[in-house]
N, C-alpha and C positions, 0 to 999 in steps of 0.2 A: 187347146193345142196352140202353141205359139208359132208365129211365122218365123222362118229362118232369118237370122240377122244378115244384113248385107256385108260382104267381104270388102275391106278397104282396098282401094286401087293398088295393084301390084302385090298384094298379100296372097298367100296360099290358104286354102281352106284348112280349118283346124284338123290336126292329125297328119298333115303333109309337111315335109321338110324341103327346103330349097336345096338344089344340088351343091351349093357352096357350104351349107351347114353340114350336109352329109360328108362332104370331102374333108371338112375341118375335123369332124368326129373321127373319121377313119385315120387321118394324119396323127391325131393325138394318141389313138390306140396303137398304131404302128410304132410311134416313138416310145410308148411305154413298154411294148414287147422288146424292142431293140435294147432299151436301157436295162431291162431285166436280164436279157441274155448276156450283155456285157458285164453286169455286176456279178453274175454267177460264174465267172471264169474259173475253170478248173483244169486239171491235167488234159482233158480231152481237147480244150480250146488251144493248147499249146501246139497241136498238130497244124493249126492254121498258120503258124509262124514258120513252118518248114519251107525253105527255098533251097532245095538241093539240086545239083546237076552233076552229070558224069563228066569227069576229066580224065580219061584213061589213056592219055598219050604223053603227059608231062612227067618227067622224072624230077623228084624233089632234090634240090641242090642248094645247100646253104651252109654257112659257118658263122655262128653267133656266140656270144658269151652269155653265160647264165648270170643270174643276180648274185650268185656266190662266187663269181669270178672264173668259173670253169669254162673252157672252150667246148662247144658242142657243134658237131658237124653232121650233116646228113649221111656221109659215108660210114661213120661209126655206128649208125643206126640200122644199116642194112642187115637183113636176116630176120628182123622182127617188124611187124606192122607198127605204124606210128599214127597217133592222133595229135594234130597240132590245134590248139585252141587259142585263137587271137582274142584278147580282151583288154580292157582298160579300166582304171579305177573310177572313171566318171560314168561308166556304162552300167545302168541299173540292171539290165537283163544279164549282163556278164556276172554281176555280183550274185544274182539269183541262181545261176547255173554252176558256179564254181564248186559248191559242195557236192553236186551231182558228179562232176568230173573227178573230184577226189575219191568218191566212193567207187566209181568205175576203175580208176587207176589202181586202187587197193585190190579190187576184185580180180582184175586181169593182170596183176603184177607178174612180170616175166613173160607174158604172152603178147602184150601190147605196150609200147612206149607211149605214155601220155605226157605231152609237153605243153606248158603254157607259153605263149609268146605275147610280150607287151610292146605294141607299137608306141614309140616314145615321143613322136612329134607333138602330141597333145597330152602328155602324161608326165609324172615325176616319179623318181625312185621311191621317195617317201610315201606318196599316196598309194603306190602300187604295193609297197611292203605292208602297209596297214591293211589293205584289202586281202592280201595273201594270209596274213596272220589271223584276221577276223574269220576267214572261211576255212582255216585249218588245212590249207593246201601244202602237201609235202612233195608232190612231183616237181621236177625241174621247171623253172620259168626262165625264158630267154629274153634278152633285150633285143629289140628291133629298132635301132636308133633313128633311122631315117624312113621307117615304114617300108623298106624295100621288099622284105619278104611278104608282108601283108599285101602289097600292090600286085604281087604275082597272082593272087587269088581273089582280090576284092578291090576293084578300082574306085569304089565309092567311099571307102574308108569306114563304112558302117560296121558296127560290131554288135555281138560276137560273130566271128567267122571260124568254122571248124573244117579242117582238111584231113581227109582219111587217105593214108598212104600204105600200100601193100609192102610185103617183106622185101620186094625187089626195088623199092623206092619209087614205084609208079603211083601217081596220084589217081585215086579211084573215085573220089567224091569230094565235093565242096559244098558246105552247108552254111548259109547265112541266117542267123537268128537263134532263138533259144533252143537248147537241147536239155531235156530232163533226163534223169538216169535211165528210165525204160526206153526212151527214144534213142538215146546215145548207144545203149547196148544193142538195140535193134539195128541201128545204122552200122555199127561195127560188125555185126554178124552178116549183114547184107553186103557191105562194101569190102570187108576184109576177111570174111569167112571165119571169124573168131567168135565162138559162142560164149556168152556170159554165164 
């Protein structure tokens, strides 16, 4: 039988770990779990991007020109709920959600007006036109030359921003961030009472 070997000064006996070593292992494991969750982003993760709030006292009031040169005013839209989607060509999330808005616009045609709004202080007609064509958008898109309409609903300028307006022109909900087709349909149903 051999005698136990002396432990060097400051070292822990074999089989024991220092608190710093344990903390480092835990930190590495937590980082791996977080990385796995982030890399597996799917539709459920989109819900974390929802930042909606009620705005049930403001009446929508605007007059802008569409990209095909037609004047569009809020008064002419009364009687039908409206969804305004503010986006820009440089916004990757906007690019991702435009096909969803197109599908919803087709699905709810006649029951809800879907309008795109392009704040133009940091965008160009050419870049915006390429984005619209690439995503197959057919609903009207309006120019917001000095971002005046956007600033009524989003003071930070972050995009996308979506505004839900009832048939009387009253703003019912403002949403900042990504909206997928199912989430957009759910929000239209909740805020405007129109079922998809």
